[in-house]
N, C-alpha and C positions, 0 to 999 in steps of 0.2 A: 395539439397544445392547447389550441382555442376551445375546445370542447372540454378538456381536462380542467382548464381556468373556469369555465362557466360553471361547472360542477362543483368547483371548490367554492366559488362565490356564493353559489346559492346553497349549499352545505353550511358555510358559516352564516349567512342570514337567517336559515332555520335553527341552527345551533344557538345563536344567542337567545332565541326566544326559548329554547328547552332550558338553556341554561338560567334565565330568571325564573321559571316555575321550580327547576331542581333546587335552586337556591332557597327557594320558599319552603320546600320539603326540608331541607337540611337544617332550616332555622327550628323548625318545629321539633323534628329530630333529635337536635342538640340539647333543647329545652327539657323535652318529655322523654326521649328515647322511645319515640312512637312514630309510626309514618300516619301522616293526616290522608285519608283516602278522600276527603271532601276538598283538596286544595284546589283541583280543577274548576270545580263548582264555584267554590268562592271568587276565584279570580274570574269566572265568567260573569259572575254577579257585579263584579267590579267594573267590568267592561260595558255592562247595561247601565250602571250608574254613569260611566263617561258619555255613553251614547246620549242618556236623558239630558245631560249638562250641554253638550255641544250641539245636538241635533232636535231632539224632540220638544224641548222646554222654550229654547232660543233665549235662554237668560244670558249668555256669552255673546249675543250677537253684535254688541256694542263694541267688540274687540277688533271686528272687522276682518282681520287675517283669517283664514280657515286653519293654518297650522297653529298659530297661536292659541285659537278657540279649543282645538282639541288637546293642546299642551295643558291648558287651565283646566279643563275638563278630567283630563288624566289624573293631573295633581288633586283635585277635587276627589276623584274616584278613590285614589290611594287613601286617603285621609278616611273618606267614609268606610272603605274595607279594612282599614285599622281599627274601627270603633267595632265593626262587626266581628272581628277577630277576636278582640277583646271581650265582646259580649258572651261569645261561645266559649272563651276558657273559661270567664267566672262564671257563668250559668249551668254548662253542661259538662265540663271536665273536671273543674277544680273539686266540687264534691265529692269526688271518687278517689281511693287511694292510688297514689301513683305507682305503688309497687305492683297493683293489680291492673296488667295492660288490658285485659279482654273487654271489661266495660267500655274504655276510651275508645278501644278499635271498634266495637260495634256502635258506638255514637258516631263515630266519622263515616263508617259506611251509611248510617241512618241519615246523615247531614248529606251526604253525598246524593242519595234518592230525595230527600226532602228540599233541598236547594234546587235540583232540578226542576221538579215538581211545581213549586212556587214559581220559579222565573217562566215555565210553560204558562200557569194559570194567568199570571200578571202580562207576560208581553207574547204569549202564545209561541208556537213553534214555525213562525215565517220568518225566513232570513230576512237580515235587514243589511244594507250597506253601511259600513262603519268607515267614518273620514281617517285618511291616513294621518300619522304624525308627521310624515316625511313625505317628500315629493315622490311620486311613484308612477308617474307617467312614461310613456314609452320613449320620450326624448331626455328623461332626467337621468343620465346614466354617465359612466366615464367608459370609453373603450380601451381596452388594454390586451394587446396581441390579439384583435379581434373579439374576446370575450367582454360581455356586458357587466360592468360593476354598477349597479344601481345606487341612487343616492340613498334609498330606503335601507339597503344594506348597509352603508357607510354608517347611517344614522342611527340603525339598532345598534350595531357593534360599539359606537361610540356612546350612546346611551346606556347601553351594558356596561361599559369601562367605567364611566362616571357615578353611576349608581354602586357599583362593587366597590368603588373608592371611597364614597360616602359612608357605606357599610362598615369599611374596615375603620375609617375614622370613628365610628360609634360604638364598635366593639372592643376597640383598641385604645382609644383616648377618652373616654368618658366614664364616669361611675356605673351607669348603668350598664354599660357595655362589660366593665369588669365584673359587676355582679352576675351579668348573663353567662359570662366564662365560667364563673365560680359554680353557677347552679349546674351549668352543662357539665363540669368535672364530677362533680358529687353534690347531689340536692342536700342531703343530711347533712354533710361537712358546712355547706354554706349556711343552711338554718342555723347551726350551732355558733358561727361566728357572726349571727346577727342580720343576715340578709334577707330581706323580705321576698321569700321566694315567690309568694303568689304575684307580687306586683311585677318580677322579673319575668314568669311565666306569660302575663298578660301581654309584657314588652315582647316577647318573642312572636306570640300570635299576631300582633300588631305588625311588625317587620315582616314576617311571612306572608300576611295578607296584603300588604301595601306592594311587595314585590311581584306576587301573582297578579294583582289587579293591573301592574304596569305591563307584563309580559302577555295578558289577554287583549289590552288597548292595542298593543304593538301589533298581535298576530290577527285579530278580528279583521281587519280591512282587506287580508289576504284568503281568507276562507270564510267570510261573510258572519255576521254576528245572528247566532241563535243559542238557546237552552244548551243544545249539546254539542257546541262548538271545540270544548276540550277535552273530549272523550279521548280522541287519538293523541292529542298533544300532551296529555299528563301520563301517558304511558312511554313516551320518549323522554319526559321529565324523570319518571322514575329509573329509567335507564340510565340518564347522565347522573343523577345522584348515586346510583349504585357504582358506576364506572369511577367516580371520583373520590367516593367515600361519603357514606350517609354523614359523617360528623365534621365534614371539612367544607367549609363555603366557596374556598378557591377552588377546590377538587370539584364542586360541583358545576362551576362555571367553566372549568376546562372540560369536564364530561359532557356539559351540553355541546360544545364545539365539536368534540369527537365523535358523539352520536351523530349531530347535524350532517358531519364531512361523510360518517359511513353511510347514512341514510342515502345523501346525495349520490355518492359514488357506488354505492351498492345497486341502487335502483337503476342507475344510469348504465352500469356495466353488465351487472349480472340479469338485469331484465332483458338485455338484449341478446342474451346467449340462448341458444335453442337446444343446446346439448344433443344435436343429431335426431331430437325427437320431432315428430309431426306436431304434437300439441305439446309443447315444453311448458313444465310446471310454473316458469316464470314469464311466460309470456303476457298472463294477465295481471296487470300491477296492481291492481285494486287491493288484492290480499299481501302483496308483497310487503309494502312498507312496515305493517303492523309485524311483520316476521322478525324484522332486522331488529328492533328494540328487545323483543322477546329472547332471541338468539343471545344479543349482546349479556343480557340480564343472567341467562344460563351460564355464558362464558364466565362472567365476572363471579356468579356464585359457585361456579365449580374452581376454578383456578386462583381467584384472589378475592375471597369474600369481604374482606376490609376495603376493597376498592384502591385506586393509587394512592389515596392521601389520607384514607382513613385510619383511624386508631386501631390498632390489632388489639382484639381482646384476650387477655390474658386469663387462663383459669389456675387457681392455685388448689391443689391436693394436699 
């Protein structure tokens, strides 16, 4: 029971991070019906913004408390990331026909490579230590039936819940949120009734960029800050978005938790099985974690392509 609970806690902690990136992917998909392959690199850039304000520049040292400093830096990073997202939408994706998906997909793939290269040039590929947003020492925990529930895990889940609630208010209680949902449903119909679709698309990219930056700031202290830090995280986020449904924000959040739990339990139990072999295929875990989201993606695409809460596509003949 102790080991099982520990893996549950670890899975929830990782799943909250996957959920934040998955929600960013879903926001872009809802606005454009496209997957932004550069979402992870954009989030990584946001984490570097936070690092500059929290550590490198010393601008926020007057705040005194280290957790307050990183929180303020994270908020500034989310704002700057939103500006970057708006700029990318206005300059690189808006000039193309929204019905022609191939150019925009190629642009996001190019951004994936370009942003990573730019980050490497500016900050090089040396790993940096990112301050944590929550207490994460060995004593900062609650013990439940022998399993350790760290304050970092509690803070991550609570933060995700608060941000999702704010997003719910924005999308359901504001005019811009109503316009965003209209564009998500049908771009042409929204344009015909007077919705300024360009502004709404920029709004979607801004929200997605802010969400991604927050997820990167949360996960950076766990895996060190470097240009390639989001390469594996975004794969889990893709799986989470697919599980929940590519057009469901709540589904993406739930999908992130499902993927996190599946990874934690799968690595914990399958990784220890030897299957009677002298050299078991799952004994060497470095390759096993990335196998799990791939299998999840294949399973979703095979049995339920729309995900748990996604809208089923109806073909009329």
